[in-house]
VOTORMI-573022 format. One record per atom (N, C-alpha, C): x, y, z; residue in one letter. Coordinates in steps of 0.05 Angstrom, whole numbers, padded with zeros to 5 digits, always signed. Layout:
N
XYZA ...
***
This chain:
292
-00255-01431+01207M -00264-01458+01222M -00244-01472+01237M -00222-01476+01233L -00204-01488+01250L -00188-01474+01269L -00196-01479+01294S -00185-01460+01315S -00156-01468+01319S -00141-01446+01327E -00113-01449+01334E -00110-01455+01365E -00131-01453+01379N -00129-01457+01409N -00123-01486+01412N -00105-01495+01428S -00098-01525+01431S -00102-01533+01458S -00111-01560+01463S -00112-01571+01488S -00089-01582+01498S -00070-01588+01483G -00041-01597+01490G -00047-01628+01491G -00055-01639+01469S -00059-01668+01468S -00051-01679+01439S -00049-01703+01435V -00046-01715+01412V -00065-01732+01403V -00080-01730+01379L -00103-01742+01370L -00091-01762+01350L -00097-01789+01356L -00091-01809+01339L -00118-01817+01323L -00114-01818+01300V -00138-01820+01279V -00137-01849+01269V -00161-01861+01269D -00162-01890+01257D -00173-01882+01227D -00153-01882+01209G -00161-01872+01181G -00178-01884+01168G -00179-01912+01167M -00196-01928+01151M -00226-01926+01164M -00230-01926+01190A -00255-01920+01204A -00268-01894+01190A -00250-01873+01188L -00262-01848+01180L -00269-01851+01151L -00251-01862+01133L -00253-01866+01105L -00277-01881+01097L -00281-01903+01112F -00304-01918+01106F -00331-01906+01112F -00330-01896+01137R -00354-01882+01145R -00359-01856+01128R -00343-01842+01119G -00347-01820+01100G -00357-01832+01073G -00346-01853+01065Y -00355-01865+01037Y -00385-01872+01039Y -00393-01887+01059Y -00417-01897+01060Y -00436-01876+01067Y -00429-01857+01083A -00451-01836+01092A -00454-01818+01066A -00438-01816+01051T -00442-01799+01024T -00450-01812+01001T -00450-01839+01001S -00458-01855+00976S -00482-01869+00983S -00495-01864+01004S -00520-01884+01010S -00542-01879+00990S -00546-01854+00980S -00567-01847+00963S -00555-01861+00931S -00535-01871+00930G -00524-01879+00903G -00509-01861+00888G -00508-01833+00897Y -00491-01813+00884Y -00464-01814+00894Y -00448-01814+00874I -00415-01812+00879I -00405-01783+00871I -00395-01770+00889M -00382-01749+00884M -00356-01756+00865M -00349-01739+00844R -00326-01744+00830R -00313-01715+00823R -00286-01718+00820T -00271-01695+00810T -00280-01686+00782T -00267-01666+00773E -00270-01659+00746E -00259-01678+00727E -00243-01694+00734T -00231-01716+00716T -00244-01741+00719T -00261-01743+00736G -00281-01766+00742G -00273-01787+00765G -00253-01778+00779V -00242-01795+00802V -00260-01794+00826V -00268-01815+00835P -00289-01815+00857P -00277-01801+00882P -00290-01783+00895I -00277-01766+00917I -00294-01769+00944I -00316-01783+00942N -00335-01778+00968N -00323-01788+00992N -00308-01812+00989G -00295-01823+01015G -00278-01806+01026G -00260-01789+01009V -00242-01769+01020V -00256-01748+01030V -00277-01738+01014Y -00291-01714+01024Y -00303-01720+01053Y -00314-01742+01057G -00326-01753+01083G -00308-01755+01103G -00284-01768+01097F -00262-01770+01115F -00252-01740+01126F -00249-01724+01108L -00241-01698+01114L -00259-01680+01134L -00284-01687+01125K -00306-01673+01142K -00307-01684+01172K -00304-01709+01174Y -00301-01722+01201Y -00274-01712+01217Y -00251-01712+01201L -00227-01706+01212L -00231-01679+01224L -00236-01657+01205L -00233-01632+01214L -00252-01625+01235L -00278-01638+01234D -00296-01631+01255D -00284-01642+01283D -00268-01665+01283A -00258-01677+01308A -00236-01655+01318A -00221-01645+01298I -00199-01626+01306I -00210-01601+01315I -00231-01591+01307Q -00244-01569+01316Q -00257-01573+01343Q -00271-01598+01347T -00284-01603+01374T -00262-01607+01394T -00241-01623+01390F -00223-01631+01413F -00199-01613+01416F -00191-01600+01392K -00168-01581+01393K -00142-01594+01400K -00134-01613+01387P -00107-01627+01392P -00084-01609+01388P -00060-01612+01399S -00037-01596+01391S -00024-01612+01371S -00027-01640+01369H -00011-01660+01351H -00032-01677+01340H -00029-01684+01314V -00049-01706+01302V -00031-01726+01284V -00038-01751+01289V -00026-01772+01274V -00048-01788+01261V -00046-01797+01235C -00068-01814+01223C -00054-01842+01220C -00068-01864+01227C -00062-01890+01226C -00078-01907+01206C -00063-01924+01189W -00077-01938+01169W -00071-01968+01169W -00089-01984+01162D -00084-02015+01153D -00068-02016+01128D -00050-02033+01126M -00034-02033+01102M -00040-02062+01089M -00066-02070+01080G -00072-02094+01068G -00084-02113+01087G -00097-02132+01073S -00112-02149+01093S -00098-02172+01105S -00071-02179+01102K -00058-02197+01111K -00039-02187+01132K -00047-02199+01159T -00032-02189+01181T -00024-02216+01198T -00011-02211+01220F -00003-02232+01239F -00027-02245+01249F -00049-02234+01249R -00074-02244+01260R -00087-02264+01240R -00085-02257+01215T -00095-02278+01192T -00076-02299+01189T -00051-02300+01199E -00032-02320+01201E -00041-02340+01224E -00050-02330+01245K -00058-02343+01269K -00085-02357+01264K -00104-02342+01250F -00131-02352+01246F -00141-02343+01217F -00142-02364+01199E -00148-02354+01172E -00172-02346+01168E -00193-02348+01184A -00219-02336+01181A -00221-02308+01190A -00201-02297+01202Y -00200-02272+01213Y -00210-02249+01190Y -00227-02237+01196K -00240-02217+01177K -00245-02227+01147K -00248-02256+01149A -00254-02267+01121A -00283-02263+01111A -00299-02255+01130N -00328-02249+01125N -00332-02223+01111N -00312-02206+01108R -00312-02179+01096R -00307-02184+01066R -00330-02171+01049G -00325-02170+01019G -00304-02148+01010G -00298-02149+00987P -00278-02132+00974P -00288-02102+00979P -00273-02082+00981A -00278-02056+00982A -00293-02046+00958A -00313-02029+00961P -00331-02019+00936P -00309-02007+00915P -00316-02012+00891E -00297-02004+00870E -00292-01977+00869E -00311-01959+00877E -00307-01928+00874E -00291-01919+00897E -00285-01938+00918L -00269-01929+00939L -00240-01936+00933L -00233-01955+00920I -00205-01965+00916I -00188-01941+00906I -00192-01925+00888P -00174-01903+00878P -00171-01882+00903P -00189-01884+00923Q -00188-01865+00944Q -00172-01870+00966Q -00160-01897+00966F -00140-01905+00989F -00116-01889+00988F -00102-01886+00965D -00078-01870+00963D -00084-01842+00964D -00106-01834+00950L -00113-01805+00948L -00117-01793+00977L -00130-01808+00996V -00136-01799+01022V -00111-01795+01037V -00090-01809+01032K -00064-01806+01046K -00047-01784+01038K -00052-01777+01010E -00039-01752+00998E -00052-01729+01012E -00079-01729+01013V -00095-01706+01024V -00084-01702+01056V -00085-01721+01068T -00077-01725+01099T -00046-01709+01100T -00031-01718+01081A -00003-01709+01084A -00003-01675+01077A -00019-01669+01059S -00019-01641+01053S -00029-01621+01079S -00040-01633+01098F -00043-01622+01123F -00024-01625+01143F -00001-01633+01134N +00025-01640+01148N +00017-01657+01172N -00001-01678+01169I -00010-01697+01185I +00008-01725+01177I +00021-01736+01198P +00037-01760+01186P +00017-01784+01182P +00024-01797+01162N +00010-01822+01155N +00028-01847+01166N +00016-01863+01184I +00031-01886+01197I +00016-01911+01191I +00031-01931+01183G +00023-01958+01178G +00044-01978+01173G +00040-02001+01179V +00063-02020+01177V +00052-02046+01167V +00062-02058+01145V +00052-02082+01133V +00054-02106+01155V +00029-02120+01160G +00031-02144+01178G +00016-02138+01202G +00010-02110+01205Y -00002-02101+01228Y -00028-02086+01221Y -00045-02082+01239E -00068-02067+01236E -00066-02036+01244E -00082-02019+01235A -00082-01992+01243A -00083-01991+01276A -00100-02011+01288D -00106-02012+01317D -00078-02014+01333D -00061-02030+01321D -00035-02036+01332D -00014-02014+01332D -00017-02001+01311C +00001-01976+01308C -00010-01953+01328C -00039-01951+01330I -00050-01931+01350I -00041-01942+01376I -00047-01966+01385G -00040-01976+01411G -00009-01970+01419G +00009-01976+01400T +00038-01972+01402T +00043-01939+01406T +00033-01923+01392L +00038-01897+01394L +00024-01884+01417L +00001-01893+01426A -00012-01885+01447A +00004-01893+01474A +00014-01916+01474R +00033-01925+01495R +00060-01904+01498R +00069-01897+01476T +00093-01879+01475T +00086-01849+01480T +00062-01842+01474Y +00055-01814+01479Y +00044-01807+01506Y +00031-01829+01517S +00012-01821+01541S +00029-01815+01566S +00055-01824+01567P +00070-01811+01593P +00075-01780+01588P +00075-01772+01563L +00083-01745+01554L +00060-01726+01555L +00041-01735+01544T +00018-01715+01540T -00009-01733+01537T -00034-01718+01539K -00059-01732+01537K -00061-01740+01508K -00073-01766+01506V -00076-01780+01482V -00105-01783+01479V -00116-01778+01452Q -00144-01781+01447Q -00146-01797+01419Q -00160-01820+01423I -00159-01839+01397I -00189-01834+01387I -00189-01828+01361L -00210-01824+01346L -00220-01848+01330L -00244-01860+01335T -00248-01884+01315T -00280-01891+01319T -00286-01912+01306G -00313-01922+01310G -00310-01950+01321G -00288-01960+01327D -00282-01988+01335D -00283-01990+01368D -00301-02004+01379H -00303-02008+01408H -00277-02026+01419H -00268-02042+01399D -00243-02055+01410D -00220-02035+01423D -00221-02011+01411M -00199-01993+01423M -00203-01985+01451M -00229-01992+01466L -00230-01985+01493L -00213-01998+01510L -00200-02018+01501Q -00177-02032+01517Q -00155-02015+01525Q -00155-01993+01504L -00128-01972+01507L -00131-01951+01529L -00159-01950+01537V -00164-01926+01554V -00142-01930+01579V -00133-01907+01591N -00119-01903+01615N -00122-01879+01628N -00105-01870+01649E -00108-01846+01664E -00104-01820+01642E -00088-01826+01620N -00081-01803+01603N -00088-01811+01574N -00104-01832+01569T -00114-01838+01542T -00144-01840+01542T -00159-01823+01527E -00187-01828+01520E -00190-01843+01493E -00213-01856+01489V -00220-01861+01464V -00250-01848+01456V -00249-01836+01435I -00269-01823+01423I -00283-01838+01405I -00306-01849+01410I -00325-01865+01390I -00343-01849+01375I -00340-01846+01348M -00355-01834+01330M -00384-01845+01328M -00404-01830+01335K -00434-01844+01335K -00445-01835+01308K -00471-01842+01305K -00486-01833+01283K -00492-01804+01285K -00489-01792+01262G -00495-01762+01261G -00468-01746+01262G -00473-01721+01252H -00448-01702+01250H -00442-01694+01279H -00415-01692+01286S -00408-01683+01309S -00420-01694+01334S -00424-01722+01332N -00433-01738+01355N -00412-01756+01368N -00403-01752+01389Y -00381-01771+01400Y -00387-01780+01428Y -00378-01803+01432M -00380-01812+01461M -00348-01812+01470M -00340-01800+01490V -00311-01799+01499V -00308-01816+01522V -00295-01839+01519Y -00290-01858+01540Y -00265-01851+01556Y -00267-01847+01581T -00246-01848+01602T -00249-01872+01619T -00234-01873+01638L -00235-01900+01656L -00261-01899+01674L -00273-01874+01679E -00294-01873+01690E -00321-01879+01675E -00320-01865+01651T -00345-01868+01633T -00344-01900+01623T -00321-01911+01618L -00323-01937+01609L -00333-01958+01631L -00325-01949+01657M -00338-01967+01680M -00370-01960+01682M -00377-01937+01680E -00405-01930+01683E -00421-01943+01661E -00412-01942+01636E -00428-01954+01616E -00425-01983+01612E -00400-01991+01613K -00395-02022+01606K -00390-02040+01633K -00388-02028+01656S -00384-02043+01679S -00355-02059+01677S -00334-02048+01662L -00311-02064+01656L -00290-02044+01656L -00268-02055+01664T -00238-02043+01660T -00230-02046+01634T -00210-02025+01623P -00198-02034+01594P -00189-02064+01591P -00173-02072+01611A -00162-02099+01609A -00185-02119+01605A -00210-02116+01616Q -00232-02134+01613Q -00243-02131+01588Q -00241-02112+01573I -00253-02111+01546I -00238-02130+01525I -00214-02136+01531I -00202-02161+01519I -00215-02186+01523I -00215-02189+01552D -00231-02215+01561D -00254-02220+01554D -00269-02196+01549L -00300-02197+01541L -00296-02210+01513L -00280-02196+01495K -00280-02207+01466K -00269-02235+01465K -00254-02244+01482G -00246-02272+01482G -00269-02290+01490G -00284-02281+01506L -00310-02298+01511L -00330-02296+01490L -00336-02273+01482T -00360-02267+01466T -00351-02272+01433T -00327-02265+01427G -00319-02266+01401G -00324-02236+01387G -00321-02235+01362D -00329-02210+01346D -00340-02216+01320D -00362-02210+01317T -00376-02220+01291T -00362-02202+01267T -00357-02176+01274A -00348-02160+01250A -00318-02170+01245A -00302-02179+01262D -00276-02190+01257D -00277-02220+01251D -00295-02232+01253N -00301-02261+01247N -00284-02278+01263N -00284-02275+01288Y -00275-02298+01306Y -00295-02302+01328Y -00299-02328+01336P -00326-02335+01348P -00322-02332+01380P -00302-02332+01393G -00301-02335+01424G -00312-02360+01430G -00328-02361+01453V -00340-02386+01462V -00370-02383+01452V -00377-02407+01439K -00404-02406+01427K -00425-02408+01450K -00446-02392+01448G -00468-02389+01468G -00462-02370+01490G -00439-02359+01492I -00433-02339+01514I -00438-02311+01501I -00456-02295+01512G -00464-02266+01501G -00448-02247+01518G -00454-02224+01511E -00441-02202+01529E -00451-02200+01558E -00477-02202+01559K -00487-02201+01586K -00476-02222+01605K -00474-02247+01596T -00464-02270+01614T -00430-02265+01618T -00420-02258+01595A -00391-02253+01598A -00383-02227+01617A -00399-02208+01618T -00396-02185+01634T -00397-02195+01663T -00419-02209+01667K -00427-02218+01694K -00402-02238+01704K -00392-02253+01686L -00367-02272+01695L -00344-02256+01701L -00338-02234+01686L -00316-02217+01690L -00319-02201+01715L -00342-02190+01722N -00349-02175+01748N -00341-02194+01768N -00350-02217+01768E -00350-02238+01792E -00321-02247+01795E -00304-02250+01771Y -00280-02266+01773Y -00257-02251+01762Y -00260-02225+01752Q -00241-02206+01742Q -00228-02212+01715Q -00221-02236+01709D -00210-02243+01682D -00211-02270+01676D -00204-02277+01652I -00206-02306+01641I -00193-02325+01660I -00170-02317+01667G -00154-02336+01687G -00173-02341+01713G -00183-02319+01724G -00201-02325+01746G -00227-02343+01741G -00237-02339+01717I -00262-02354+01709I -00253-02387+01707I -00228-02390+01695L -00221-02417+01689L -00212-02430+01716L -00202-02414+01738E -00196-02424+01762E -00222-02432+01779E -00245-02420+01769N -00270-02425+01785N -00291-02437+01766N -00280-02455+01749L -00303-02469+01731L -00319-02487+01745L -00314-02498+01768A -00329-02515+01781A -00353-02500+01794A -00349-02474+01801A -00370-02457+01811A -00390-02448+01793A -00382-02448+01767L -00401-02437+01748L -00428-02454+01745L -00450-02446+01731P -00475-02458+01722P -00462-02482+01702P -00476-02505+01707K -00466-02526+01689K -00466-02518+01659K -00487-02508+01647G -00487-02500+01623G -00465-02480+01610G -00461-02462+01630V -00437-02442+01623V -00409-02457+01624V -00405-02471+01644R -00381-02488+01648R -00376-02506+01622R -00397-02520+01613A -00397-02538+01590A -00389-02525+01567A -00401-02501+01561K -00391-02483+01537K -00364-02475+01537K -00355-02465+01560I -00327-02454+01562I -00306-02482+01559I -00310-02501+01570E -00294-02526+01571E -00293-02536+01543E -00316-02535+01527A -00315-02543+01499A -00299-02523+01478A -00294-02499+01489E -00279-02481+01471E -00258-02469+01482E -00241-02483+01497L -00217-02469+01513L -00196-02459+01494L -00193-02477+01471D -00172-02465+01451D -00180-02439+01436D -00209-02442+01430M -00217-02416+01413M -00220-02394+01438M -00224-02399+01459L -00228-02377+01481L -00198-02365+01480L -00178-02376+01483H -00151-02366+01486H -00143-02352+01460H -00149-02365+01436L -00142-02356+01411L -00158-02328+01406L -00185-02327+01410S -00200-02302+01408S -00189-02279+01427S -00181-02288+01451R -00170-02266+01469R -00145-02256+01456R -00128-02272+01445D -00102-02264+01430D -00109-02247+01404D -00128-02254+01390L -00135-02238+01364L -00147-02213+01375L -00162-02211+01394A -00173-02185+01407A -00150-02165+01419A -00127-02176+01425T -00107-02158+01440T -00093-02140+01418T -00094-02114+01426I -00084-02096+01409I -00054-02093+01415I -00036-02099+01396R -00008-02100+01404R +00003-02071+01411R +00018-02067+01430L +00034-02043+01440L +00061-02040+01430L +00069-02062+01414D +00100-02062+01404D +00102-02065+01374D +00084-02051+01360A +00086-02053+01332A +00109-02038+01323A +00124-02044+01301P +00149-02029+01293P +00143-02002+01280P +00133-01984+01295V +00126-01959+01285V +00134-01938+01303V +00142-01916+01294A +00151-01889+01312A +00143-01863+01298A +00137-01844+01313C +00131-01815+01304C +00137-01799+01325C +00160-01784+01324A +00166-01765+01346A +00144-01743+01349A +00137-01735+01372L +00117-01713+01376L +00121-01690+01363L +00150-01682+01359E +00154-01659+01345E +00149-01662+01316E +00146-01688+01305D +00136-01689+01275D +00108-01691+01270D +00093-01687+01291C +00062-01690+01287C +00047-01667+01299C +00062-01643+01303G +00046-01620+01312G +00028-01611+01290G +00002-01603+01303W -00018-01594+01281W -00013-01568+01273W -00008-01566+01249A +00001-01538+01236A -00008-01538+01205A -00032-01531+01201M -00042-01531+01174M -00031-01508+01158M -00018-01514+01138E -00010-01493+01119E -00034-01487+01097E -00048-01465+01097R -00072-01465+01080R -00063-01465+01050R -00041-01454+01042E -00033-01454+01013E -00029-01480+01006E -00015-01496+01022K -00009-01524+01015K -00030-01540+01011K -00051-01536+01029V -00076-01552+01027V -00093-01545+01003V -00092-01520+00999I -00109-01511+00975I -00093-01521+00948I -00071-01520+00946A -00054-01525+00922A -00060-01557+00918A -00063-01571+00941K -00070-01601+00934K -00101-01604+00927K -00117-01588+00938F -00147-01591+00931F -00150-01583+00898F -00131-01564+00895E -00135-01554+00866E -00123-01573+00846E -00104-01589+00854E -00093-01611+00839E -00114-01632+00837E -00130-01638+00858I -00149-01660+00855I -00173-01649+00836I -00176-01623+00836A -00198-01612+00821A -00225-01621+00828A -00229-01613+00853Y -00257-01616+00865Y -00262-01592+00883Y -00278-01571+00872K -00281-01548+00887K -00296-01551+00917K -00309-01570+00917G -00325-01575+00945G -00306-01581+00969G -00280-01588+00963L -00262-01593+00986L -00254-01567+01000L -00251-01546+00987I -00244-01518+00996I -00260-01509+01016I -00286-01517+01012K -00306-01506+01030K -00303-01515+01060K -00289-01541+01062L -00288-01557+01087L -00266-01540+01106L -00247-01523+01095I -00228-01509+01110I -00236-01482+01115I -00259-01475+01107G -00271-01449+01115G -00256-01426+01098G 
***
């Protein structure tokens, strides 16, 4: 199942995005897969299914998995309500947070994360490190990551359904969104992000924000030309200047997180016996089918 042919690229995986997607995809009917000892396993199972499909599809030579390390980050210090709209993780998923990292490690894939930063920041930092050296592909469901696209970095957005991906390059990003990667940050500054719970400028939607960015390039250009804007739009922006700047800052993925992983330490090299030994320790036969 897992092809050895490589495209000479590094795949940066948004671990939490795959784990949560895997959990909800396999538990929507109310059934939770469990190991022989009763530990919930469906999130890990779904995570692995998505991860291995992406590796088979994109054939990277190197793989790294990045993780959030708790809900408190520099963003929650700047804005207390950041992601405060999210409820606690489902009870059955909690024991899978450590287990999924153990399983990832059994594939010789490094687990990267740092307290105080999000997985996005780890991915952004590693992408900046690797992109001068090799092609970078970021696997996620999070459109915020589109700001990381460049000549040598693609963002692979997982869509509904198995093996369904949208690959964003500079060209496809411009075709679909009419925006550059840098403008994705400004877009979030203007519109906010309901998933991450910061408001942007109240009353400015994506359509208006995109039009403004197409005309004035960035938030700086928009603010320099406030007098030329329609009265209603101008009033909304003037009333929310502080939140506009804060929202833009919250949306900006950091490229200087204190993380590092040398390329030679993340080469894709699955040792079948090591993986099977881990699966047998977990005691859930269904996992072995995933590696063919």
